[in-house]
N, C-alpha and C positions, 0 to 999 in steps of 0.2 A: 708647585708655584708658591713663592714666598708672599706672605701677607704684608700689607702696609699698616702699621699700627702707630697711632699717636697717643702719647701719655700726657694728658692735661694735668699738670701738677707734678713737679719732679722733686718730691720730698722723700721722706723715709720709705714709704711704700713704692713710690715711683722708681726709685733706684733699684729696688729689688725686682720690680716688674721688668725693667730694662734688661737686667742680667739674665733673666729667664727667657724673655721673648726673643732676644737677639739670636738665639740658636736656630730659629725658624722664621723670623720675620725681619723686615726692614723697619726700624723703630726710630721715631723722632719724638722729642720731648719739648715741653714748654717750660720756660723760666719767666719769672716776673720782671727781672731787671738785667740789663746788659752785663753788669759786673759779675753776675752769677755764671756767665759762660766762660769756660776756660779756653786757653789758646787752641787746643786740639779741636774743640767743638766749633770754634769761630770759623774754621776753614772748611766746614762741612754743613750740610743741611740738617744735622742731627738736632740742633736746638733752635727754638724760635722764641721770641719775646711775646708773651701772651698774658693778659690779665682779663679774667672772665667778665669783670664789670667795667672794662674800659674798651669801648668800641674802636678806639684808635689803634688798638693792637690786633683786632680780629683778622684783618687782612693778611697778617703774618702766617696764618695757618696754611699749610700746603693745600693746593687745589688738586686733590687726587681722591682716590677711593678708600682712604684710610678708615680703619675701625678705631674709634676713640675709646680710651679708658680714662674716665674722669675721676680723679682723686681729690679734686679741689672742694674744700668745705664751703658752706654758704658764705657769701661775701658781705652780707648785711644782717643786722639784727631786726630789721623792719620787714615784716611779711610782704606788704604791698610793694615795697621797693625791690625786694628780691624777686617777686613775681614779675615785675615789669622788666627787669634786666634779663631774666631767664627767657621770657617770651621774645624780647627783642633779639637776643642772641640766636635763639632757635629760628626766628624768621630770617635773620641775616644769613644763617647757615643754609637754609633752604634756597634762598635766592642767589647766594654767591659761592656756596660749596655743595651743590646738589648731589655730588657723587659720594659725599660722606653721609651715610644714612643709618649707620649702626653704631651703638655705643654700649659700653659697660660702665655703669655708675656705681662707685663705691660709696654706699650710704652708711647706715649705722643701725645697730639694734636699739639705739636710743630713741627710735621712732615709737617703740612700744611703750605703753604707759606703765607707771609704777603701780601695778595692781597685781594681786595674786592670781595665779593660774599659769597655764602653759601657752605661750604666745608662738603662733605658727605663721608662716608666710601667708596663709589664707585667712588669718584672723581679721575680724572687723574691729576697729578701735578708733578712739579719738586720742590724739597726742595730748600729753599733760605737761609738756615743756616747750619752750620756744625753740630750742635746738632740734627737738623732735619734729615740730611743725615745719621748720625750715627744710629739714632733710626730706620729709614726706612731700612737701611742695615741690622740691627739686625732682624727686622720683616721678611725680605725676606729670609735670610739664615735659620732662625729657621723654617719657613714655608716649606722650601725645605727638611728639615731633620726630622721634627716631625709633628704629627697631632697637629697643632698649632692654638690656639685662641688668637687674638690680641685685647687688650683693650687699647684704647687711652684716658687717663684721661686728664682733664684740671688741673689747679693748685690744689694740694691736701692740704687740711687743716683740722683742728679739734682741739681737746684739745691739749694744749701745742705747737701747731704749727699754728699760725694765725697772722694776722696783729695786733690784740690787744696786744699780748705779746711784739711785737716790740714797740708799742706805750708806754706801761707801763715801758719798759726798757729805755725809753728816746732815742731810736734809730730813725734815720730819716726814713721817709716813702717815698718810691719811687714816683716820680711824673710821670704822663703820662695820655694821653687821650684815651688809648686803653682799651675797655671793656675786662675784664678778665673772661674767662670761668673757673669755679671751680667745684670741687666735694669733698664732705665730705669723710674723710678717712673711716668712717664706711660704707657709701654707696658703696664706691669703693670695699671694702673687701666683702660686700654682693654680689656685682655684679660678682666678681671673683668666689665666691662660686657657684653662679647660672650658671656661664659658665662651671663649672665642672660637676654639677649635672643635667643640662638640656640636653635633647636629641637633640634639634634643635636650639642650640644657634648659633648666627651669627659668622662667622670666624673673622670678624673685627667689632669692635663697638666703637663708641665715648662715653666716660663716662663723661658727664657734667650735671650740674643741670639745672634748668629752667630759670635762670636769670643771664646773664653776666653783670658785672658792673666794673667801673674803681676803682682802688685802693683808690684814693682820696675820691670818694663818699662813699665807704664802710667804710673808716676810719672816715669820718665826721658823718656818721650815727651811727657808733658803740659808739663813745664817748658820744653821747647824750642819750644812753639807760640806764635805771635805773639799769640793771644788771651788767653794766660795772664798775669794781672797780677802778675808777679814781678819783683823787682829783679835786676839782672845778677849780683849777688854772692850770690844765693840758693844755699844748699846743702841737700841732702836728707840727713837723718840716718836711716840704716837701722840697725835694731837687731834682732839675732837673739833677744834676750831679751824682746822685746815682740811677743807672738804670741797670737792666738786659735787655735782649732782649725783653721780653714780655712787659716791662714797657716803652720801647723806641719805640714801634711800633706806627705808625701814620695812621692806617687804621681802623677807627671806623666802617666801613661797612664790615669788615671781620667777618663772623659768622661761627660757627661750629654747625652742625646739630645734634640734639639729638633725631630726629624722630625715628630712628631705636631702640634706647634704650627705649623710652616711648611706642611706638606703637607695635613694633614687639615682643619684649621680655616681654611686660606687666610688666616691672619692676617698682615698686613703691618706690620712693625716700623717705627715712625717713627725709631727710633734703633738701627740694626742692629748697631752695635758701640760700644765705649766711646769711640771717637774722635768720632763724631757726638754722642754723649750729653754728653761733656765740653765739646765746642765749644758746645753749647746752654747748658750750665751757666754758662759764662763769657763767652758772646758778648753 
């Protein structure tokens, strides 16, 4: 029996999810605006207009027993505003789409604070960033209203979205000493698929590969690989003033555990480190 699966948020990860899931499921996706739907999709129920914080679009969601995979990030930078819209949406779903009762939420390892130690799914912690608070809030509210599986990925990369494309475009590379936890988009999509099809999948799981590394070390390694399409005179511009939170962290002893991913789920990564992933991206 084929599953019905709805992907809420059809971006970089959503497209990879659809490619994998269509082998065994009937998949529909959401887009924010009508102009994003191509001619082929407009003649089928594959795409619906949906904005998580816009109640006028909620009734576009199919009224069936779909399993939802939610890839949409928080829609507001205000905790209370985000709380209200999430609760309102969950209440609306319970009243108007009662057969949709299961979801997989793609969260982030950014929920864990910037403190030394090994952070596991069972760890107790207080978030130390607004983005982390918003993600953890979403996890909590969804878990109260749905049968929810939470996947916390590290930095998502793959073809067309990686540090190499930034280098080739002549854009500055963020400087920082923080080892970054990563996951290839294909492995993340495979893991979400496993979360849907496995009977005993954990309720919360960290999705990171086997080797964290600083952005600088990854960039230095990449430009010296034979598969990387760079000119011999290529130089990398590192800028300390060009930083997001994860590049500005100063806790090299902050580690995210992937023990549950590797040992409990017996999940095998196709791209166990950034080296295999970037070789695939440029190979």
